[in-house]
C-alpha positions in Angstrom: -24.6 -12.2 30.4 -26.6 -12.8 27.2 -24.9 -13.8 23.9 -25.7 -10.4 22.4 -23.8 -8.5 25.0 -20.3 -9.6 23.8 -21.3 -8.8 20.2 -22.5 -5.4 21.2 -19.3 -4.8 23.1 -17.2 -5.8 20.2 -19.2 -3.6 17.8 -18.7 -0.8 20.3 -14.9 -1.3 20.3 -14.8 -1.5 16.5 -16.8 1.7 16.2 -14.4 3.4 18.7 -11.3 2.4 16.8 -12.9 3.6 13.5 -13.9 6.9 15.1 -10.4 7.5 16.5 -8.9 6.7 13.1 -11.2 9.1 11.3 -10.5 11.9 13.8 -6.8 11.4 13.7 -6.8 11.2 9.9 -8.9 14.4 9.5 -6.6 16.3 11.9 -3.4 15.3 10.1 -5.0 15.9 6.7 -6.0 19.4 7.7 -2.4 20.1 8.9 -1.0 18.8 5.6 -2.8 21.4 3.6 -0.9 24.2 5.3 2.6 22.5 5.3 4.9 23.4 2.5 7.2 26.0 1.1 4.5 28.2 -0.4 2.6 30.1 2.2 -1.0 28.9 2.7 -3.1 30.2 5.6 -6.8 29.9 6.6 -7.1 33.7 6.6 -5.8 33.9 3.1 -8.2 31.2 1.9 -11.2 32.9 3.7 -10.5 36.2 2.0 -10.2 34.6 -1.4 -6.5 35.2 -2.1 -6.2 34.0 -5.7 -2.6 32.8 -5.4 -3.4 30.8 -2.3 -6.5 29.3 -3.9 -4.5 28.3 -6.9 -1.9 26.5 -4.7 -4.7 24.8 -2.8 -6.6 23.5 -5.8 -3.7 22.7 -8.1 -1.2 21.3 -5.6 -2.2 20.8 -1.9 -5.6 19.1 -2.5 -4.4 16.8 -5.3 -1.4 15.9 -3.2 -3.6 15.1 -0.2 -5.9 13.0 -2.2 -2.9 11.1 -3.8 -1.5 10.4 -0.3 -4.8 9.2 1.1 -5.6 7.0 -2.0 -2.1 5.5 -2.1 -1.9 4.8 1.6 -5.4 3.2 1.8 -5.2 1.1 -1.3 -1.7 -0.3 -0.7 -2.7 -1.2 2.9 -5.8 -3.0 1.7 -3.6 -4.9 -0.9 -1.3 -6.0 1.8 -4.2 -7.2 4.0 -5.7 -9.2 1.2 -2.4 -10.8 0.2 -1.7 -11.6 3.8 -5.0 -13.3 4.2 -5.0 -15.3 1.0 -1.5 -16.7 1.6 -2.2 -17.4 5.3 1.1 -15.7 6.2 1.4 -12.4 8.0 4.6 -11.5 6.1 3.6 -12.1 2.5 2.7 -8.7 1.2 3.5 -6.7 -1.9 6.7 -5.4 -0.3 8.0 -8.8 0.6 6.8 -10.9 -2.4 8.6 -9.1 -5.2 5.3 -7.4 -6.4 6.6 -3.9 -6.2 9.9 -4.8 -7.7 8.2 -6.7 -10.6 6.0 -3.6 -11.3 9.2 -1.5 -11.4 10.7 -4.0 -13.9 7.5 -3.6 -16.0 7.9 0.2 -15.9 11.4 -0.3 -17.3 10.3 -2.5 -20.1 7.5 -0.1 -20.9 9.9 2.8 -21.0 12.4 0.9 -23.2 10.0 -0.5 -25.8 6.8 1.6 -25.4 8.2 5.0 -24.4 6.0 6.9 -26.7 2.8 5.3 -25.5 0.4 6.7 -22.9 0.7 6.1 -19.2 -2.2 3.7 -19.4 -0.1 1.4 -21.5 2.8 1.6 -19.1 0.4 0.9 -16.2 -0.9 -2.2 -18.0 2.6 -3.6 -18.6 3.5 -2.9 -15.0 0.3 -4.8 -13.9 1.3 -7.8 -16.0 4.8 -7.9 -14.6 3.5 -7.4 -11.0 1.1 -10.3 -11.4 3.8 -12.6 -12.9 6.3 -11.7 -10.2 3.8 -12.4 -7.5 2.8 -15.8 -9.0 6.5 -16.8 -9.2 7.1 -15.9 -5.6 4.0 -17.8 -4.4 5.2 -20.9 -6.3 8.6 -20.6 -4.6 6.8 -20.2 -1.2 4.9 -23.4 -1.7 8.2 -25.3 -2.2 9.9 -23.5 0.7 10.4 -25.5 3.9 10.8 -23.2 6.9 10.7 -23.6 10.6 10.8 -19.9 11.5 8.3 -17.3 10.5 11.1 -14.8 9.7 12.2 -17.0 6.7 9.2 -15.9 4.6 10.0 -12.1 4.5 13.7 -12.9 4.1 13.0 -15.1 1.1 10.6 -12.4 -0.4 13.2 -9.6 0.2 15.9 -11.7 -1.5 13.5 -12.5 -4.4 12.6 -8.8 -4.8 16.3 -7.9 -4.5 17.1 -10.2 -7.4 14.4 -8.5 -9.5 15.6 -5.1 -8.4 19.2 -5.8 -9.3 18.2 -7.0 -12.7 16.1 -3.9 -13.2 19.0 -1.7 -12.1 21.5 -3.5 -14.4 19.3 -3.2 -17.5 18.5 0.4 -16.7 22.2 1.2 -16.3 23.0 -0.5 -19.7 20.3 1.4 -21.4 21.2 4.7 -19.6 17.8 4.9 -18.0 18.8 4.9 -14.3 17.5 8.4 -13.7 14.3 7.8 -15.5 13.5 4.6 -13.5 14.5 6.4 -10.3 12.1 9.2 -11.1 9.3 6.7 -11.8 9.7 4.4 -8.8 11.0 6.7 -6.0 8.1 7.0 -3.6 7.4 10.7 -3.1 4.5 13.2 -3.7 6.3 16.5 -4.4 5.5 16.2 -8.1 1.8 15.5 -7.6 -0.4 18.2 -9.3 -3.9 18.3 -10.6 -4.0 16.0 -13.7 -1.0 13.9 -12.6 -2.5 11.7 -9.9 -5.9 10.6 -11.2 -4.8 7.1 -11.9 -4.8 6.5 -8.1 -8.6 6.6 -8.2 -8.4 3.2 -10.0 -6.4 1.9 -7.0 -9.0 3.3 -4.6 -11.9 1.8 -6.6 -10.2 -1.6 -6.6 -9.7 -1.3 -2.8 -13.4 -0.9 -2.5 -13.9 -4.0 -4.6 -11.7 -5.8 -2.1 -14.2 -4.9 0.6 -17.0 -6.4 -1.5 -15.0 -9.7 -1.7 -13.9 -9.5 1.9 -15.9 -12.5 3.1 -14.7 -14.7 0.2 -11.1 -13.7 1.0 -11.6 -14.5 4.6 -12.9 -18.0 3.8 -10.2 -18.6 1.2 -7.6 -17.7 3.9 -8.7 -20.7 5.9 -7.3 -23.1 3.2 -8.3 -24.9 0.1 -10.1 -27.8 1.7 -12.1 -25.7 4.1 -13.1 -23.3 1.3 -14.2 -26.1 -1.1 -16.2 -27.7 1.6 -18.1 -24.4 2.0 -18.8 -24.3 -1.7 -16.3 -21.5 -2.5 -14.4 -21.6 -5.8 -11.0 -21.3 -4.2 -8.8 -20.8 -7.2 -11.1 -18.2 -8.7 -11.1 -16.2 -5.4 -7.3 -16.4 -4.9 -6.7 -15.4 -8.5 -9.1 -12.4 -8.1 -7.2 -11.4 -5.0 -3.8 -11.6 -6.7 -5.1 -9.5 -9.6 -6.5 -7.0 -7.2 -3.1 -6.7 -5.4 -1.1 -6.5 -8.6 -3.2 -3.8 -10.1 -3.1 -1.7 -6.9 0.6 -2.1 -6.6 1.3 -1.3 -10.3 -0.9 1.8 -10.3 0.8 3.2 -7.2 4.3 2.5 -8.5 3.5 4.1 -11.9 1.9 7.1 -10.3 3.9 8.0 -7.1 6.5 5.2 -6.8 7.2 2.5 -4.2 6.3 3.1 -0.5 8.2 0.5 1.5 6.7 -1.4 4.5 3.3 0.1 4.1 1.4 -3.0 3.0 3.3 -5.0 5.6 3.2 -3.2 8.9 -0.2 -1.5 8.8 -2.3 -4.6 8.1 -0.3 -6.6 10.8 -0.8 -3.9 13.4 -4.5 -3.6 12.7 -5.1 -7.4 12.7 -3.1 -7.9 15.8 -5.5 -5.5 17.5 -8.8 -6.3 15.9 -8.5 -9.9 14.5 -8.4 -11.4 11.1 -11.9 -10.9 9.7 -11.4 -8.9 6.6 -14.8 -7.2 6.5 -14.4 -6.0 10.0 -10.8 -4.8 9.8 -10.5 -3.6 6.2 -12.0 -0.1 6.7 -9.7 0.5 9.7 -6.7 -0.8 7.7 -7.5 1.6 4.9 -7.7 4.5 7.3 -4.6 3.5 9.2 -2.6 3.1 5.9 -3.8 6.6 4.7 -2.8 8.0 8.1 0.6 6.4 8.0 1.5 7.8 4.5 0.0 11.2 5.4 2.1 11.3 8.6 5.3 10.4 6.6 4.4 13.0 4.0 3.9 15.8 6.6 7.1 14.8 8.4 9.0 14.9 5.2 7.9 18.4 4.6 8.6 19.9 8.0 11.8 18.0 9.2 14.1 20.0 6.9 11.9 22.8 5.9 12.1 24.3 3.2 13.7 21.2 1.8 11.6 18.0 1.5 12.5 14.4 2.4 10.8 11.8 0.2 8.0 9.7 1.7 9.9 6.6 0.7 12.7 7.5 3.2 10.5 8.4 6.1 8.3 5.3 5.5 11.4 3.2 5.4 12.7 4.4 8.8 9.3 4.2 10.6 8.2 1.1 8.8 11.4 -0.7 9.5 11.1 0.0 13.3 7.4 -1.2 13.2 8.4 -4.3 11.2 10.8 -5.3 13.9 8.1 -4.8 16.5 5.6 -6.9 14.5 8.1 -9.7 14.1 8.9 -9.8 17.8 5.2 -9.5 18.8 4.3 -12.3 16.3 7.0 -14.7 17.5 5.9 -14.3 21.1 2.3 -15.2 20.3 1.4 -18.8 21.1 1.1 -21.2 18.1 
């Protein structure tokens, strides 16, 4: 067997995985356009029914785009953070990043309530970046013998920030406001109210351009410096990327639990840890996961709707347990 045959076989496997992901995503995306309280049918669209066309362009298509952008971008953020920290369980949902962004939203609401959503997003980005940096500093000082200690420490750190946010919001009579900002659901997405997510999508593409640098940085400081990589600059770039994506998603559609944790882990367990190779599949898998949760939330109790946050919490929690058990069985 020549050396090119294994490479060709691996490329074929990657192409097959990517093709399956695209087909599955397209099928669920098509189904999502016709799931909802307001009737929308292919026949009505083909005959140009004005009411159905309005629902399609003002609600269903913007909602679909918001779901795809949020799912893909947050999965990429989780993959990048997992690679840079060299730990499978350090992601935006277990490092206090999302909770810090929510605290930033609270501060923006209290002191800059009359400003535009761009100002609120910028404040949320700053808080998300600060919270992530604090957790990484804690992680460097943490001595652990079991891999499960890392997500537990991150969940506790995020819980402290979340508790502080809830307390301040309660004292300021802003609990309902913060709940509306940070609850992960897409029922309120309409044309003109989701476009910030294109920023998250663009930054996810930037992550692909930096994929090789992130892969090298994930091998450690000494190895990266020996290869001529500016380690601190690459790590800081990755953390900014993760913080911006998380803050934009929290500000626009709220927090989606477990997404940035389970999707990158499942993809890398199947395809390896090379970011350039697995990042497109991770983005597609993340978009598929959120889209599936969104469709389930619309059909389980039709005509009522269950928030994506709830569905993702149930499915993501089960997948998280599987990932932990699978990772702990792997040889060191």
